[in-house]
PAZAPA-4460 file (N, C-alpha, C; in steps of 0.05 Angstrom, whole numbers, plus 32768, in hexadecimal, padded with zeros to 4 digits):
% residues 353
    n_x    n_y    n_z   ca_x   ca_y   ca_z    c_x    c_y    c_z   seq   type   mol
   8011   7FE8   8000   8000   8000   8000   8012   8019   8000     1      M     A
   800C   802D   7FF0   801C   8044   7FEE   801B   8055   8007     2      A     A
   8031   8064   800C   8033   8075   8024   801D   808A   8025     3      N     A
   8011   8090   800E   7FFE   80A6   800D   7FE1   809C   8013     4      D     A
   7FDE   8082   801A   7FC4   8077   8020   7FC0   8078   803F     5      E     A
   7FA9   8083   8047   7FA3   8087   8063   7F9D   806D   8071     6      L     A
   7F93   8059   8063   7F8A   8040   806F   7FA0   8032   807F     7      E     A
   7FB9   8035   8077   7FCF   8027   8086   7FD4   8034   80A1     8      Q     A
   7FC7   804A   80A8   7FCA   8056   80C2   7FB1   8053   80D3     9      Y     A
   7FA4   803C   80CF   7F8C   8036   80DE   7F92   801D   80F0    10      D     A
   7F83   801A   8105   7F86   8003   8116   7F6D   8000   8127    11      Y     A
   7F69   7FE8   8132   7F52   7FE3   8143   7F5A   7FE5   8160    12      E     A
   7F4B   7FF3   8170   7F51   7FF6   818D   7F39   7FEC   819D    13      L     A
   7F3D   7FD8   81AE   7F27   7FCF   81C0   7F1F   7FE7   81D2    14      P     A
   7F05   7FEA   81D6   7EFB   8001   81E4   7F06   8003   8201    15      A     A
   7F0B   7FEC   820D   7F14   7FED   8229   7F31   7FF7   822C    16      E     A
   7F3F   7FFA   8216   7F5B   8004   8218   7F5C   8023   8215    17      L     A
   7F45   802F   8210   7F44   804C   820F   7F44   8057   822B    18      L     A
   7F59   8067   8232   7F5C   8071   824D   7F49   8089   8252    19      A     A
   7F36   8085   8263   7F23   809B   826A   7F2B   80A9   8284    20      T     A
   7F3E   809E   8292   7F49   80AA   82AB   7F67   80A8   82AB    21      R     A
   7F75   80BB   82B7   7F92   80B9   82B8   7F9B   80A3   82CB    22      P     A
   7FB4   809B   82C8   7FC0   8088   82DB   7FC1   8094   82F7    23      S     A
   7FC1   8084   830C   7FC1   808F   8327   7FD8   80A2   832C    24      P     A
   7FEF   809D   8320   8006   80AF   8321   800D   80BA   8306    25      R     A
   8015   80D3   8304   801C   80DE   82EA   8031   80CE   82DC    26      R     A
   8046   80C6   82EB   805C   80B7   82DE   8059   8099   82E2    27      D     A
   8041   8090   82E7   803C   8074   82EC   8032   8065   82D3    28      G     A
   8031   8072   82BC   8028   8064   82A4   803D   8051   829A    29      S     A
   8035   8041   8286   8048   802F   8279   8056   803E   8262    30      R     A
   806E   8034   825A   807E   8040   8245   8087   802B   8232    31      L     A
   807F   802D   8219   8089   801B   8204   80A1   8028   81F7    32      L     A
   80B8   801C   81FB   80D1   8027   81EF   80D5   801A   81D3    33      R     A
   80D9   802B   81BF   80DC   8021   81A4   80F8   8029   819A    34      I     A
   8109   8015   8196   8124   8019   818C   8123   8015   816D    35      N     A
   8126   802B   815F   8124   802A   8142   813B   801A   8135    36      R     A
   8153   801E   813F   816A   8011   8133   8168   7FF2   8137    37      R     A
   8161   7FEA   814F   815F   7FCD   8155   8144   7FC1   814E    38      A     A
   8130   7FD3   8146   8115   7FCA   8141   810A   7FBA   8158    39      Q     A
   810F   7FC5   8171   8108   7FB6   8189   80F4   7FC6   819A    40      Q     A
   80E2   7FB8   81A7   80CE   7FC3   81B9   80D2   7FB9   81D5    41      L     A
   80D2   7FCC   81E8   80D5   7FC4   8205   80BF   7FD1   8215    42      D     A
   80B5   7FC2   8229   809F   7FCB   8239   80AA   7FD4   8255    43      H     A
   80A6   7FEE   825B   80B2   7FFA   8273   809C   800A   8282    44      L     A
   80A5   8017   8297   8094   802A   82A6   809F   8046   82A1    45      Q     A
   808D   8059   82A1   8094   8074   8298   80AA   8081   82AA    46      F     A
   80A9   807A   82C4   80BC   8087   82D6   80D9   807E   82D3    47      D     A
   80DE   806A   82C1   80FA   8063   82BB   8105   8073   82A3    48      V     A
   80F6   8087   829B   80FF   8097   8284   811C   80A0   8286    49      L     A
   8126   80AA   829D   8142   80B3   829E   8156   809D   8296    50      P     A
   814F   8084   829B   8161   806E   8294   815F   8067   8276    51      Q     A
   814B   8071   8269   8148   806C   824C   8157   8080   823B    52      C     A
   815F   8096   8247   816C   80AC   8238   818A   80AD   8240    53      L     A
   8198   80BF   8234   81B5   80C2   8239   81BC   80DD   8243    54      Q     A
   81D1   80DF   8253   81DB   80F9   825D   81E1   8109   8244    55      S     A
   81D8   8122   8244   81DD   8134   822E   81C4   8138   821C    56      G     A
   81B0   8125   821F   8197   8128   8210   8187   813F   821C    57      D     A
   8174   8149   820C   8163   815F   8216   8146   8159   820E    58      C     A
   8135   8158   8222   8118   8156   821E   810D   8172   8216    59      L     A
   80FC   8172   8202   80EF   818C   81FA   80D1   8188   81FE    60      V     A
   80C6   8198   8210   80AA   8196   8219   809A   81AF   8210    61      L     A
   8081   81AA   820B   806E   81C0   8204   8060   81CB   821C    62      N     A
   8066   81E4   8222   805B   81F0   823B   8041   8200   8237    63      D     A
   8032   81F9   8221   8018   8205   821E   8005   81FD   8235    64      T     A
   7FF1   820E   823A   7FDD   8208   824F   7FC2   8206   8242    65      R     A
   7FB3   81F1   8249   7F98   81ED   823E   7F85   8201   824B    66      V     A
   7F76   820F   823B   7F63   8222   8245   7F47   8215   8248    67      V     A
   7F36   821F   825A   7F1B   8213   825E   7F09   821B   8247    68      P     A
   7F0D   820E   8230   7F02   8218   8217   7EE6   820D   8210    69      A     A
   7EDD   81F9   821F   7EC3   81ED   8219   7EAD   81FD   8226    70      R     A
   7E99   8205   8217   7E83   8217   8220   7E68   820A   821C    71      L     A
   7E55   8210   822E   7E3A   8206   822C   7E27   821D   822E    72      F     A
   7E12   821C   821E   7DFE   8232   821F   7DE4   822A   8212    73      G     A
   7DD4   823E   820C   7DBA   823A   81FE   7DB8   824F   81E8    74      V     A
   7DA9   8247   81D4   7DA3   825A   81BE   7D8D   826D   81C8    75      R     A
   7D93   8286   81C6   7D80   829A   81D1   7D65   8299   81C3    76      Q     A
   7D65   8293   81A9   7D4C   8294   819A   7D3B   827C   819F    77      A     A
   7D47   8264   81A5   7D37   824C   81A7   7D38   823F   81C2    78      T     A
   7D4C   8246   81D2   7D50   8238   81EC   7D5D   821E   81EA    79      G     A
   7D65   8216   81D1   7D72   81FC   81CD   7D8F   81FC   81D8    80      G     A
   7D98   81E4   81DF   7DB3   81E2   81EB   7DC8   81E7   81D5    81      K     A
   7DDE   81F3   81DF   7DF5   81F9   81CD   7E0F   81F1   81DB    82      W     A
   7E22   81E8   81CC   7E3C   81E2   81D6   7E51   81ED   81C3    83      E     A
   7E66   81F9   81CE   7E7B   8204   81BD   7E96   81FF   81C8    84      G     A
   7EAA   8202   81B6   7EC6   81FF   81BD   7ED4   8218   81B3    85      L     A
   7EDE   8228   81C6   7EEE   8240   81C0   7F08   8237   81B4    86      Y     A
   7F0F   8244   819D   7F29   823D   8190   7F3D   8253   8194    87      L     A
   7F36   826C   818F   7F48   8282   8193   7F39   829D   8190    88      N     A
   7F47   82B2   8196   7F3C   82CD   8193   7F4B   82DB   817C    89      S     A
   7F3C   82E9   816B   7F49   82F7   8155   7F50   8313   815E    90      R     A
   7F62   8321   814F   7F69   833C   8157   7F51   834F   8158    91      P     A
   7F3C   834A   8148   7F25   835B   8149   7F12   8355   8160    92      D     A
   7F19   8342   8171   7F09   833B   8189   7EF6   8324   8185    93      G     A
   7EF1   831C   816C   7EDF   8306   8167   7EEC   82EC   8171    94      L     A
   7EDB   82DA   817B   7EE3   82BF   8183   7EDF   82AD   816B    95      W     A
   7EF1   8299   8168   7EEC   8283   8156   7EE4   826B   8167    96      T     A
   7ECF   825E   815E   7EC3   8248   816E   7EBA   8231   815C    97      L     A
   7EBA   821A   8168   7EAB   8204   815D   7E8F   8204   816B    98      L     A
   7E7A   81FF   815D   7E5F   8202   8167   7E4F   81E9   8161    99      S     A
   7E40   81E1   8176   7E2F   81C9   8173   7E14   81CE   8180   100      Q     A
   7DFF   81C9   8171   7DE4   81CB   817B   7DD1   81B9   816B   101      S     A
   7DB9   81B5   8175   7DA7   81A3   8166   7D9E   81B0   814C   102      R     A
   7D97   81C9   814D   7D8E   81D7   8134   7DA5   81E6   8128   103      G     A
   7DA1   81F0   8110   7DB6   81FE   8101   7DB8   821B   810B   104      K     A
   7DCF   8223   8114   7DD4   823E   811D   7DD3   8251   8105   105      I     A
   7DC7   8269   8109   7DC6   827D   80F4   7DD8   8294   80FB   106      Q     A
   7DE4   82A1   80E7   7DF4   82B9   80EC   7DE3   82CE   80F9   107      P     A
   7DEE   82DC   810E   7DDF   82F0   811D   7DD2   82E5   8136   108      G     A
   7DD0   82CA   8138   7DC3   82BE   814F   7DD5   82C1   8168   109      E     A
   7DC8   82C3   817F   7DD6   82C7   8199   7DD5   82AD   81A9   110      S     A
   7DEC   82A7   81B6   7DEF   8291   81C8   7DF4   829B   81E4   111      I     A
   7DE4   8291   81F8   7DE8   8299   8213   7DF8   8282   8221   112      V     A
   7E10   8289   8229   7E22   8275   8236   7E20   8278   8254   113      V     A
   7E1E   8261   8261   7E1D   8260   827F   7E37   8254   828A   114      R     A
   7E3E   825A   82A2   7E56   824E   82AE   7E54   8230   82AE   115      P     A
   7E6A   8223   82A6   7E69   8205   82A3   7E68   81F7   82BE   116      A     A
   7E73   8203   82D3   7E76   81F4   82EC   7E64   81FE   8302   117      H     A
   7E53   8211   82FD   7E40   821B   8311   7E25   821E   8305   118      T     A
   7E11   8220   8316   7DF5   8224   830C   7DED   8241   8311   119      S     A
   7E00   8253   8312   7DFA   8270   8317   7DEE   827C   82FE   120      D     A
   7DD4   827F   82FE   7DC6   8289   82E6   7DCA   82A7   82E2   121      S     A
   7DD5   82B5   82F7   7DDA   82D1   82F4   7DF2   82D7   82E2   122      A     A
   7E04   82C3   82DF   7E1B   82C7   82CE   7E15   82BC   82B2   123      Q     A
   7E19   82CD   829E   7E15   82C4   8283   7E27   82D4   8270   124      Q     A
   7E2D   82C7   825A   7E3D   82D3   8245   7E2E   82D0   822B   125      L     A
   7E2B   82E6   821C   7E1C   82E5   8202   7E30   82E5   81EB   126      V     A
   7E2E   82D1   81DA   7E3D   82D0   81C2   7E2B   82D4   81AA   127      L     A
   7E32   82E7   8199   7E22   82EC   8181   7E30   82DF   8169   128      R     A
   7E24   82CB   815E   7E31   82BC   8148   7E31   82CC   812E   129      M     A
   7E48   82D1   8123   7E4B   82E2   810D   7E4A   82D4   80F2   130      Q     A
   7E5C   82C1   80EE   7E5C   82B2   80D5   7E6A   8298   80D8   131      Q     A
   7E63   8285   80C7   7E6E   826A   80C7   7E85   8269   80B3   132      R     A
   7E9C   8260   80BD   7EB4   825D   80AD   7EB7   8240   80A4   133      E     A
   7ECB   823A   8093   7ECF   821E   808B   7ED5   820C   80A4   134      P     A
   7ED0   81F2   80A1   7ED6   81DE   80B6   7EC5   81E1   80CE   135      D     A
   7EAD   81EE   80CC   7E9B   81F0   80E2   7EA2   8204   80F7   136      G     A
   7EB5   8216   80F1   7EBE   822B   8104   7EAC   8243   8101   137      V     A
   7EA4   824E   8118   7E93   8267   8118   7EA3   827E   8123   138      W     A
   7E9D   8296   8119   7EA7   82AF   8125   7E90   82BA   8136   139      L     A
   7E97   82C2   814F   7E83   82CC   8161   7E8C   82E5   816F   140      A     A
   7E7A   82F9   8171   7E7F   8311   8180   7E79   830C   819D   141      A     A
   7E8A   8316   81AF   7E87   8311   81CC   7E7D   832B   81D9   142      V     A
   7E66   8328   81E6   7E59   833F   81F3   7E63   8341   8210   143      E     A
   7E7C   834A   8212   7E88   834D   822D   7EA2   835D   822A   144      S     A
   7EA8   836C   823F   7EC1   837C   823F   7ED8   836C   824C   145      Q     A
   7ED2   8354   8256   7EE7   8344   8263   7EF9   8337   824E   146      R     A
   7F11   8330   8256   7F24   8322   8244   7F1A   8306   823F   147      S     A
   7F24   82FA   8229   7F1D   82DF   8222   7F24   82CC   8238   148      S     A
   7F3C   82CF   8244   7F45   82BD   8259   7F32   82BF   8271   149      S     A
   7F2A   82D7   8279   7F17   82DA   828F   7EFD   82CC   828A   150      E     A
   7EF3   82D0   8271   7ED9   82C4   826B   7EDA   82A5   826A   151      L     A
   7EF0   829B   825F   7EF2   827D   825F   7EF5   8272   827B   152      L     A
   7F04   8280   828C   7F07   8276   82A8   7EEC   8276   82B6   153      D     A
   7EDB   8289   82AF   7EC1   828B   82BC   7EAC   8278   82B0   154      L     A
   7EAC   8275   8296   7E96   8266   8289   7E9E   824B   827E   155      F     A
   7EB8   8246   827A   7EC1   822E   826C   7EC9   8217   827E   156      G     A
   7ECF   8201   8271   7EDA   81E9   827F   7EEF   81DD   826C   157      T     A
   7F02   81CD   8277   7F16   81C1   8267   7F0A   81B0   8251   158      L     A
   7F13   81B2   8238   7F07   81A3   8222   7F13   8187   821F   159      P     A
   7F08   8175   822E   7F11   8159   822D   7F0B   814D   8212   160      L     A
   7F1C   813B   8208   7F16   812D   81EF   7EFB   811E   81F0   161      P     A
   7EEC   811D   81DB   7ED2   8110   81DB   7ED2   80F3   81E5   162      P     A
   7EE8   80E5   81DE   7EE8   80C8   81E5   7EEB   80C4   8203   163      Y     A
   7EF2   80D8   8213   7EF3   80D5   8230   7ED7   80D2   823C   164      I     A
   7EC4   80DE   822F   7EA8   80D9   8236   7E9D   80EB   824C   165      G     A
   7EAB   8100   8254   7EA1   8112   8269   7E9C   812D   825C   166      R     A
   7E84   8138   825F   7E7E   8153   8254   7E8C   8168   8264   167      R     A
   7E8E   8164   827F   7E9B   8177   8290   7EB4   816B   829C   168      L     A
   7EC9   817A   829B   7EE2   8171   82A9   7EDD   8172   82C7   169      A     A
   7EE6   815D   82D5   7EE2   815C   82F2   7EFC   8165   82FF   170      D     A
   7EFD   8162   831A   7F13   816C   8329   7F2D   815D   8321   171      V     A
   7F2C   8143   831C   7F44   8135   8314   7F4D   813F   82F8   172      E     A
   7F3B   8143   82E6   7F42   814E   82CC   7F4F   8169   82CE   173      D     A
   7F45   817A   82DF   7F51   8195   82E2   7F6E   8194   82E8   174      Q     A
   7F77   8180   82F7   7F93   817D   82FE   7FA2   816D   82E9   175      E     A
   7F97   8157   82E0   7FA6   8144   82D0   7FA5   8149   82B2   176      R     A
   7F92   8158   82A8   7F92   815E   828C   7FA0   8179   8287   177      Y     A
   7FB6   817C   8295   7FC7   8193   8293   7FE3   818A   829B   178      Q     A
   7FF8   8192   828D   8013   818B   8295   801A   819B   82AE   179      T     A
   802D   8190   82BD   8036   819D   82D6   8046   81B6   82D0   180      T     A
   804F   81BA   82B7   8060   81D1   82AF   8051   81E3   829C   181      Y     A
   8037   81E0   8299   8028   81F1   8287   802A   820F   828F   182      A     A
   8030   8220   827B   8035   823C   8281   8024   824F   8270   183      Q     A
   8022   824A   8257   8016   825E   8244   7FFB   8255   823A   184      H     A
   7FE5   8262   8244   7FCA   825A   823C   7FC6   825D   821D   185      P     A
   7FB8   824A   8212   7FB1   824C   81F5   7FA9   8233   81E8   186      G     A
   7FAD   821C   81F5   7FA7   8202   81E8   7F8A   81FA   81EE   187      A     A
   7F7E   81EC   81DB   7F63   81E0   81E0   7F65   81C2   81E4   188      V     A
   7F7D   81B7   81E5   7F82   819B   81EB   7F9D   819A   81F8   189      A     A
   7FA1   8186   8209   7FBB   8184   8217   7FD0   8177   8205   190      A     A
   7FE9   817F   8208   7FFF   8171   81FC   8005   8158   820D   191      P     A
   7FF7   8142   8206   7FF3   812C   8219   800C   811D   8221   192      T     A
   8021   811C   8210   8039   810E   8218   8045   811B   8231   193      A     A
   8040   8134   8235   804B   8142   824D   803B   813D   8266   194      G     A
   8024   8131   8264   8013   812C   827C   8021   8118   828F   195      L     A
   8034   8109   8286   8041   80F4   8297   8057   8100   82A9   196      H     A
   805F   8119   82A4   8076   8123   82B2   806F   8130   82CC   197      F     A
   807F   812A   82E1   807E   8138   82FB   8097   8148   82FE   198      T     A
   8097   815D   8310   80AF   816B   8316   80C6   8158   831F   199      P     A
   80BF   8144   832E   80D3   8131   8338   80E0   8121   8320   200      Q     A
   80D0   8119   830D   80DA   810A   82F6   80ED   811C   82E6   201      L     A
   80E6   8135   82E2   80F8   8147   82D4   8111   814C   82E3   202      L     A
   810F   814D   82FE   8127   814F   830F   8139   8136   830C   203      A     A
   812C   811F   830B   813B   8106   8308   814A   8106   82ED   204      N     A
   813D   8110   82D8   814A   8112   82BE   8162   8125   82C0   205      C     A
   815E   813C   82CD   8174   814F   82D0   818C   8142   82DE   206      E     A
   8185   8133   82F3   819B   8126   8303   81AA   8112   82F2   207      A     A
   819D   8107   82DD   81AA   80F4   82CB   81B7   8102   82B3   208      A     A
   81B8   811C   82B4   81C5   812B   829E   81B3   8131   8287   209      G     A
   8199   812D   828A   8186   8131   8275   8177   814B   827A   210      I     A
   817C   815F   8268   8170   8179   826C   8154   817A   8261   211      G     A
   8148   8191   8264   812E   8196   8257   812B   81B3   8250   212      H     A
   811B   81B8   823C   8116   81D3   8232   80F9   81D4   8229   213      A     A
   80EE   81EC   8227   80D2   81F0   8220   80CE   81FE   8206   214      F     A
   80BA   81F5   81F7   80B0   8204   81E0   8092   8207   81E6   215      V     A
   8084   8216   81D5   8067   821A   81D8   805A   8215   81BE   216      T     A
   8046   8204   81BE   8033   8201   81A7   8017   81FF   81B3   217      L     A
   8006   8212   81AB   7FEA   8212   81B5   7FDB   81FE   81A4   218      H     A
   7FD5   81E7   81B1   7FC8   81D0   81A3   7FAC   81D8   819A   219      V     A
   7FA7   81D5   8180   7F8C   81DC   8176   7F7D   81C2   8170   220      G     A
   7F64   81C6   8169   7F52   81AF   8165   7F5A   81A0   814B   221      I     A
   7F66   81AD   8138   7F6D   81A1   811F   7F81   818A   8122   222      G     A
   7F92   818C   8136   7FA6   8176   813A   7F99   815B   813E   223      T     A
   7F82   815B   814B   7F76   8142   8153   7F5F   8139   8141   224      F     A
   7F59   8149   812D   7F44   8141   811A   7F4E   812B   8108   225      R     A
   7F3D   8117   8103   7F46   8101   80F1   7F4A   810C   80D5   226      P     A
   7F5C   80FF   80C7   7F60   8106   80AB   7F4A   80FB   809A   227      I     A
   7F3D   810B   808A   7F27   8102   807A   7F2F   80FE   805C   228      T     A
   7F45   810B   8054   7F4E   8108   8038   7F59   80EC   8034   229      A     A
   7F51   80DF   801F   7F5B   80C4   8019   7F79   80C5   8012   230      R     A
   7F81   80D9   8003   7F9D   80DD   7FFC   7FA9   80F0   8010   231      K     A
   7FBF   80E8   801E   7FCA   80F8   8033   7FD4   8113   8029   232      L     A
   7FDD   8114   8010   7FE7   812D   8004   7FD1   8142   8003   233      A     A
   7FB8   813A   8005   7FA1   814D   8003   7F9A   8158   801F   234      E     A
   7FA5   814C   8034   7F9E   8156   804F   7FAC   8170   8055   235      H     A
   7F9E   8182   8062   7FA9   819C   806A   7FA7   819F   8088   236      R     A
   7FBD   81A3   8095   7FBD   81A7   80B2   7FB2   81C3   80B9   237      M     A
   7FA5   81C5   80D0   7F9E   81DF   80DB   7FB7   81ED   80E6   238      H     A
   7FB6   8207   80E5   7FCC   8217   80F0   7FCB   8217   810F   239      H     A
   7FE3   8215   811B   7FE5   8217   8138   7FFD   822A   813E   240      E     A
   7FFA   823A   8153   800E   824D   815A   8023   8240   816C   241      W     A
   803D   8245   8165   8052   8239   8175   8069   824D   8178   242      C     A
   807A   8247   818C   8090   8259   8193   80A8   824A   819D   243      H     A
   80BF   824F   8191   80D8   8245   819B   80EA   825D   819F   244      L     A
   80F3   8262   81B7   8102   827A   81BD   811F   8277   81B3   245      T     A
   812D   828E   81B1   8149   828E   81A8   815A   8280   81BD   246      A     A
   8154   8283   81D7   8163   8276   81EB   8161   8257   81E9   247      D     A
   8149   824D   81E4   8146   8231   81E1   8153   8227   81C8   248      V     A
   8151   8236   81B2   815F   822E   8199   817D   822C   819E   249      A     A
   8188   823F   81AC   81A5   823E   81B2   81AC   8226   81C3   250      E     A
   819B   8220   81D7   81A0   820A   81E9   819F   81EF   81DA   251      R     A
   818B   81EC   81C8   8189   81D3   81B9   81A0   81D0   81A6   252      L     A
   81AA   81E6   819B   81C2   81E5   818A   81DA   81DA   8199   253      T     A
   81DD   81E3   81B2   81F3   81D9   81C3   81F0   81BB   81CA   254      H     A
   81D7   81B3   81CE   81D1   8197   81D4   81DB   8185   81BD   255      V     A
   81D3   818D   81A5   81DB   817E   818D   81F9   817F   8189   256      R     A
   8205   8196   818D   8222   8198   818A   8232   8186   819D   257      A     A
   8226   8182   81B5   8232   8171   81C9   822C   8153   81C6   258      G     A
   821E   814C   81B1   8217   8130   81AC   81FD   8127   81B9   259      G     A
   81EE   8139   81C5   81D5   8132   81D2   81BE   8130   81BE   260      G     A
   81A9   8123   81C6   8192   8120   81B5   817B   8132   81BD   261      R     A
   816C   813C   81AA   8154   814C   81AF   813D   8138   81B0   262      I     A
   8131   8136   81C9   811B   8123   81CE   8102   8134   81D1   263      V     A
   80F1   8134   81BC   80D8   8143   81BD   80C4   8134   81CE   264      A     A
   80B7   8143   81E0   80A1   8138   81F0   8087   8140   81E3   265      V     A
   807D   812E   81D3   8064   8132   81C5   8067   813C   81A9   266      G     A
   8052   8137   8199   8052   813E   817D   8052   815D   8179   267      T     A
   8047   816B   818D   8046   8188   818A   8062   8194   818C   268      T     A
   8073   8188   819E   808E   8191   81A0   809D   818B   8186   269      A     A
   8097   8173   817A   80A3   816C   8160   809D   8181   814B   270      V     A
   8084   8188   8148   807C   819B   8133   8088   81B7   8138   271      R     A
   808A   81BF   8151   8097   81D8   8157   80B4   81D8   814F   272      T     A
   80C3   81C3   8157   80DF   81C1   8152   80E5   81BF   8134   273      L     A
   80D6   81AF   8126   80DA   81AC   8109   80D3   81C5   80FA   274      E     A
   80BF   81D3   8103   80B7   81ED   80F7   80CD   8201   80FB   275      T     A
   80DA   8201   8112   80EE   8216   8119   8109   8210   810D   276      A     A
   810E   81F7   8103   8128   81F0   80F7   812B   81FF   80DD   277      W     A
   8140   820E   80DB   8145   821D   80C2   8163   821C   80BC   278      R     A
   8169   8218   80A2   8184   8219   8098   8198   8209   80A8   279      S     A
   818F   81F1   80AF   81A1   81DE   80BC   81A5   81E3   80DA   280      G     A
   8193   81F2   80E7   8196   81F7   8103   817C   8200   8110   281      G     A
   817D   8200   812B   8166   820A   813A   8165   8229   8139   282      F     A
   814E   8233   8133   814A   8250   8132   8132   8258   8143   283      Q     A
   8132   8270   814F   811B   8279   815D   8103   827B   8149   284      S     A
   80EB   8276   8153   80D4   8277   8142   80BC   827E   8153   285      F     A
   80AB   828F   8147   8091   8295   8154   807D   829A   813D   286      Q     A
   8068   828A   813D   8054   828D   8128   8044   8274   8124   287      G     A
   8036   8272   810D   8024   825C   8107   8033   8246   80F9   288      Q     A
   802C   822D   80FF   8036   8216   80F1   801F   8205   80E7   289      T     A
   8022   81FB   80CE   800F   81E7   80C4   801F   81CF   80BA   290      D     A
   8035   81CA   80C6   8047   81B5   80BD   8039   819A   80C1   291      L     A
   8037   818B   80AB   802B   8170   80AA   8041   815C   80A6   292      F     A
   8048   814E   80BB   805E   813A   80BA   8053   811E   80B6   293      I     A
   805B   8112   80A0   8052   80F7   8099   8068   80E9   8089   294      R     A
   8067   80CE   8088   807B   80C0   8079   8079   80C7   805B   295      P     A
   8090   80CA   804D   80AB   80CB   8058   80B1   80E8   8061   296      P     A
   80BE   80EB   8077   80C6   8106   8081   80E1   8104   808D   297      Y     A
   80F3   8116   8087   810E   8116   8092   810F   8129   80AA   298      T     A
   8111   811E   80C2   8112   812F   80DA   812D   813D   80DC   299      F     A
   812D   8157   80E3   8145   8167   80E5   814A   816E   8102   300      Q     A
   8135   8175   8111   8138   8181   812B   8135   816D   8142   301      A     A
   8128   8156   813D   8120   8143   8151   812F   8129   814E   302      V     A
   813A   811E   8164   8148   8105   8163   8138   80EE   816F   303      D     A
   8126   80F4   8182   8116   80E0   818F   80FC   80EC   8198   304      A     A
   80E9   80DC   819E   80CE   80E6   81A4   80C1   80D5   81BA   305      L     A
   80B6   80E3   81CE   80A5   80D8   81E3   8089   80E0   81DD   306      L     A
   8077   80CD   81DA   805C   80D4   81D2   8048   80C0   81DD   307      T     A
   802E   80C8   81DD   8019   80B5   81E4   8010   80A6   81CB   308      N     A
   7FFD   8094   81CE   7FF2   8086   81B8   7FDB   8097   81AB   309      F     A
   7FDA   8096   8191   7FC9   80A9   8183   7FB1   809B   8174   310      H     A
   7F9D   80AC   816E   7F86   80A2   8160   7F8D   8097   8145   311      L     A
   7F7E   8083   813C   7F83   8079   8121   7F7C   808E   810C   312      P     A
   7F8A   808D   80F5   7F84   809F   80DE   7F88   80BC   80E5   313      R     A
   7F9A   80C2   80F9   7F9F   80DD   8101   7FBA   80E7   80F8   314      S     A
   7FBD   8101   80F6   7FD6   810D   80EE   7FEC   8106   8102   315      S     A
   7FE5   8102   811B   7FF8   80FC   8130   8004   80E0   812C   316      L     A
   7FF3   80CD   8124   7FFD   80B2   811E   800F   80B2   8106   317      L     A
   800A   80C3   80F3   801C   80C5   80DC   8037   80D1   80E4   318      L     A
   8036   80E4   80F6   804F   80F1   80FF   8061   80DC   810D   319      L     A
   8057   80CC   811F   8067   80B9   812D   8070   80A3   811A   320      V     A
   8060   809C   8106   8067   8089   80F2   807E   8093   80E1   321      S     A
   807F   80AD   80DC   8094   80B9   80CC   80AF   80B6   80DB   322      A     A
   80AE   80B7   80F6   80C7   80B5   8105   80CF   8098   8109   323      L     A
   80BD   8087   8111   80C3   806B   8117   80C3   8059   80FF   324      A     A
   80B5   8061   80EA   80B0   804F   80D4   8095   8042   80D6   325      G     A
   8087   8041   80C0   806B   8038   80C1   8068   801B   80CA   326      T     A
   807A   800A   80C1   8078   7FEE   80C9   807D   7FEA   80E7   327      Q     A
   8092   7FF7   80F1   8099   7FF5   810D   8083   8001   811F   328      L     A
   8078   8017   8116   8062   8023   8125   8049   8011   8126   329      M     A
   8043   8005   810F   802C   7FF3   810F   8031   7FDB   8122   330      R     A
   8049   7FD1   8122   8050   7FBB   8135   804E   7FC4   8152   331      R     A
   8057   7FDD   8157   8056   7FE7   8173   8039   7FEA   817C   332      A     A
   8027   7FF4   816B   800B   7FF7   8173   7FFE   7FDC   8177   333      Y     A
   8004   7FC9   8165   7FF9   7FAE   8168   8002   7FA2   8183   334      T     A
   801B   7FA5   818A   8025   7F9A   81A3   8019   7FA9   81BB   335      E     A
   8016   7FC3   81B8   800A   7FD2   81CF   7FEE   7FC9   81D4   336      A     A
   7FDF   7FC3   81BF   7FC4   7FB9   81C3   7FC5   7F9D   81D0   337      V     A
   7FD6   7F8C   81C7   7FD9   7F71   81D2   7FE1   7F72   81EF   338      E     A
   7FF2   7F85   81F7   7FFC   7F88   8212   7FEA   7F99   8224   339      Q     A
   7FD4   7FA1   8219   7FBF   7FB0   8228   7FC9   7FCB   8232   340      R     A
   7FD7   7FD9   8221   7FDE   7FF5   8228   7FC5   8006   8227   341      Y     A
   7FC6   801D   8235   7FB0   8030   8235   7FB5   8045   8221   342      R     A
   7FA1   804D   8212   7FA4   805E   81FA   7F99   807A   81FE   343      F     A
   7FA5   808D   81EF   7F9C   80A8   81EB   7FA4   80BB   8202   344      Y     A
   7F96   80D0   8206   7FA0   80E7   8216   7FA8   80DF   8232   345      S     A
   7F98   80CF   8240   7F9E   80C6   825B   7FAD   80AB   825B   346      Y     A
   7FB6   80A2   8244   7FC1   8087   8242   7FDF   8086   8246   347      G     A
   7FEB   8070   823E   8007   806A   8241   8017   8078   822B   348      D     A
   8032   8074   822B   8043   8083   8219   8056   8070   820B   349      A     A
   8063   807B   81F6   8078   806D   81E8   8090   8080   81E5   350      M     A
   80A8   8074   81E4   80C0   8083   81E0   80CE   8078   81C7   351      L     A
   80D0   8088   81B2   80DC   8080   8199   80F9   808B   8199   352      I     A
   810B   8078   8199   8128   807F   819A   8136   8076   8180   353      L     A
***
């Protein structure tokens, strides 16, 4: 089957292997180590990560912070239920949203949003729907003088992936669907490979001579949407904002010069690093990326990858297949299913070396 066919990136997952809750400990998940050179798979625990890497290596983590982007309300004209997902704010103040309701929303219609976690009917936010953009995205005017972050904190809830099965994030989700090092608000989904890290584990890595650095990519909904184009060349990635500072670029250059490896933590770190690579080296970068990594792809900035297991037929599965090789990745997923690994955002991880 040709590399451009989507069907080879599909697989069957038993429903009971879908992780709807995190492991009792952040660093208590399982870790499937994939050795590309030896074509070998090893089954480990995540907290042995420092023993899997080498002194001089550098972990690169995405320090984006998930915003409470999921909104609930009613259509003012009909009283029908409405659900939305905030994506971002434009310079003109309009919000971009995904919108879901039983009936068809009309331009000019108003949505009354209520706080997600309280029944305080005195608090409300009015969104006036302006126009529908491609891919189901709406532009909405916000009838409030408060900032977007203030409004989301008041009215929103963390946007858990649909397969987790909870409309509202609970207390455990508020803590665990966020990395311990999250700094910059802007993501509508967590960079899930980073959910396994504790401050102590990072300290253990440092003690073993393994450094870490941060980049930022605000994860958008497009990253997780399934590919619908039959031919992969026809798929277009959504744009996501990312940032690699000059200081981090210089540090990563020194790591490589000293013989260390750049170990990306998550596919979002990969896309940021590969986007920022220019003229044979790491360069500072701030802006939008729509980089679509799929086989065959020659990696320039990344030497190894720590990642969770990804949805079938997704751009993320193509990215890890580009690094590990399609056949080895198919074998790894098959074995992970046989060994009863837990899959997706709250699931186990793999380390591709």
